N, C-alpha and C positions, 0 to 999 in steps of 0.2 A: 370788652374791657370795662371794668367799673371805675369811673373817675372819682366818685364820692361815696362815702359810706352812708347808710340810712340812719345814722345816729350821731350824737354829739358827745364829746368827752369833757367839755368845759367844767371846771370846778375851781373853787378858791382854796389855795394852799397856804402854808405858813409864810407870811410876808417877811419874816426875819431871815429866811433862807433865800439866797439869791439864785436865780436861774442862770445856768451857763448855756448860752446860745451856741448851738452846733455851728461850726465853721463849714460853710458850703464851698463849692467851687464856682465855676462859671454859671451865672444864671441863664438858663436856656430860654429861648423864645417860647411863647405860648404854644402848647401842643408838642413840645419836645422835652426830654428829660436827660440829665447827665448820667453817664455810665462810668463807674470807677474801674480802671484797668488794673488787674492783679499784678503784683510785682513779678518780674521774671524769676522763674524757678519755684514759684510758690503754688503752682497748680495742685500740688499734692495735698494742699490743705482742703481741697474739695473732697478728699477721700476721708473715710471715717477716722483712722488713727493718725492721719497726717497732721491734724490739728489738735487731736486729743481733747476735743471740746465736750464730748458727749458724756455728761455725768448722770444721765438717767439709764444708760445702758449698763452692761456688765462693768463693774468698776475695774479700771485699769490701774496698774501700779503707778504711783506718783500723782494720782488725781485726788482731789478733796473738794467737798462742797458742804457748806454750813448755812443754816438759816431756819426759816419756818415753812411749813407746808400745810395745805388744807387736806384733811383726811379724805381718803379716796371716796368718791361718790359720783353721781352722774345726773345730768351732764353739766359741766361748767362751760360758759361761753366767753371767758376772758379773764384777764388779770390786769391790775393797775397798781402803781406805787410811785411815790416820789423818792428818788434814789440820790443820795449824796455822792458827788463825784470826787474820787481820789486818784492819785497817781503813784501807786506802789512801784518800787524799783524791782524789776525782774531781769534775769539774764536771757539771752537768746536761747530759745528752746523751752522756756518757761512761759506761763501766762498767769494773770490774775484778773478776775472779773467780778462784777456785781450785776445780777440779772434776774429776770423773771422767766420761769419755765411754764409752759402748758403742754400736756401730753395725754395720750390715750393709746390703748392697745397693750397686748402682752409683750414681754421683754424682747422677744425675737422679731416683733413686728411694730415696735414702738413708733408712733408718730409724735414728733416733738418740735416745738418752736421755742427758741431761747434767745432773749433779747436783753441788752443792757449795755454797760460800758465794759471795755476790756483794754488792758495793756498787754500787747502780744507782739513783741519785737520781731519774731521770726515770720509772723504773718504779714505785718505792716512795714517792716524795715525801720522802725523807730520805737521810741518809748513813750509816745503820746497816748493819752486816754481817748479812745475812739468808740463811737457808736458801733456795736457789733451784734450780729445775729447769726444763727445757725438753724437749719431745719433738717429733718429726715422723715421719711415715710416707711422705713423698713428696718428699724432698729440699728441705724447707722451702718448698714451693709453696703448698698449700692446707690441709694438716693441721698440727696441733700448736699449742702455745702455751706460755707461761710458767705454771708452777705449776698452779692450778686455774681459769684464766681461760676454759677451754673444756672440754667433756666429754673425758675421757681418764683422768686420774689418779683412782683410787678411794681416797678418804680413809678410813682405818680408825681411827687414833688419835683419842681423844676430846678431846685438848687440843692436842698439838703439830702444827703445820701448816706446809706450804710457805709461805714468806714470813715466818715467825717470825724474830725477831732474836736474836743472841747478845749477852748483856750483858757477857761477859768477853772482852777482846781481848788478844792477846799484846803484850809490851813488848820493844822492841829491846834485846838483851843483858840481858833480865830475865825475869820469869815468862812461861811459854808456856802458852797455852790451845789446845785442839784439839777436833776432833770426829771420831768414827768414821763413815765412810760406806760403805754396802754397797748395790750394785745387783745383785741376784741373781735369776736366772730359776728359778722353781719347777719342779722336775722333773715334778711331778704335773700341774700345770695349764698350764704355759708362761707364766704371768704373771710380770712383772718387778717384784720387791719392793724397796722402799726401806726400809732398816733401819739400826740402828747395833748396836754390839757389846754393848749391854745388852739386846739383843733388843727394843728399841723398834720397833714396827711403825708406820711413818707411813702406809703404804698401798702401792698397786701400780698399774702400767700393765697393763691386760688384754692378753693375747696377741692377742685379736681385732682390736685397733686397728692391728696391725702386719702387714706382709707378710714382709719378710726377717728381722726380729728375732724373729718367731714361732718360728724354728728355732734361734736363738742369734745371737751376735755374731761377726763376722769380724775386728773391730778393737776394741782397747781403748786408751784414752789416760788419762794422769794429768798435771795441770799447771795452769798459769795461762792466763788469756785476758783481753784488753783490747779496748776499742773507743773511738775518738774520731772524730767527723766532721771533715771538712776545714775547717769554719769555726771550730773550737776549736783553738787552738795550744798550750794548756797540756798538758804531758806527762802521761801516765797511768801512775802507779806500778802495778807488779804485785807481788803478795806483800806484803812489808813495805817495798818501795821500795828495797831494797839489792841489789847484785849478789851472786849466790849464792857461798857459801864452804862450808867443811867445819865450820862452827859453826852448829848449829841455831838458836841464839838470835839470830843476826844475818841471817837470810834467810827467805824463804818456804820451807816445809818439808813434805814428805810422808814418812811412814814406814809400816812394815808394808804395803808395796805388794804386793797379792796379786790373783789372778784365779781364776775358777772354770773348771776344765778340761772337756774334752768328756765326762768321766765324772761331772760335777757335784761334783768334789772341789776343795777350796780349796788352791791352791799358791802359793808365793812366786814373784814375778817374779825372773828371774835374768839375768845378763849375756849369756848366749847367746841369749836370746829377745827382748831389748828393745833399743831404740835411742833416742837423743835426737831430738826434733823442734823445729823453729824456724820457725814459719809467719808471717813478717813480714819487712819490709825492715830497714834498719839502725837499729832501735830499741835502746835501752840495756837489754836484757834478757839473761838467760842461764839456763843449767841446768847443774848439777853433779851428776852421778850418783855417789852414794856406794857403790852396789852393796851388798854385805854386809860390807864390810871395816871400816867406821868403828866401829860398835858393834853387832854382829849380835844380841846378846841383847836390848838395849833398843829397837832401831830396826828390826831385820831389814832388808829391802831398802828403801833410802831415797834421797831426793835433795833438793837445794835448788834454788830457781828464783826468777825475778823480776828486779826492777831498777827504776830510776827512770823509765824511758821517755824519749822524746824522741830527737833525733838524736845519734848517737855521733860522736866525733872520727874 
């Protein structure tokens, strides 16, 4: 078991944006970690279509993802971003998320790790915004699950856990709260660590549970994702539910968008290597890439995303 990564993620971010501290549970004694028990009847969400989280696999009806991606290459060893926290209203059976994806492998064998915040009432039993992760090693067929609902993720922090909620939520055109997210492959062990920029170490996905991701990622994405089954007609908001603009307080927002290059060095995403993606039909979502031009000192590479959902005129 690896207790500490062989790298640090500390960096200075935009001081005008407040950090929302994840609410933990009971602080365990040294050498012990908390384990979040899944809700009764929700074990099906460890199955691939039970949670309908997988937006890199074959697109399922009702799924949508919007954001930016690094053009396919090899190999990337991680992704980082500062993500504004929102709390869009969704119905039971729907979800709305903002996250980072790292993946490798052909479609039927995709290895994927997806981490960020999610509002997912059928998974959690409430409408709180929670730290949420999912992984698979076989294209979402037989391996993988949410959070710690199956063996895979190794919890290291003795208080903060996957599934914990964020008490502070951003306000439209008002105070903004965010979280630093980092998924980075350890050069020494090959394990994929989940951390933030205060060097909080939540835990890691061992190299051994993957095939293609064991050597790095070929693809990295940053953005929002939603799902709604065909029997629910209520639109699913993404981000803060507003069409993206060049004002961070009025849309879902990612800043300090970075990746870990083949030499295990952290680089900023740049316009030459990234493009927008829009994986859904005519839903009312969008993405507006700021690049480095809006406020490069306080945001670095950034973009806004999201919208109210539903059919567009």
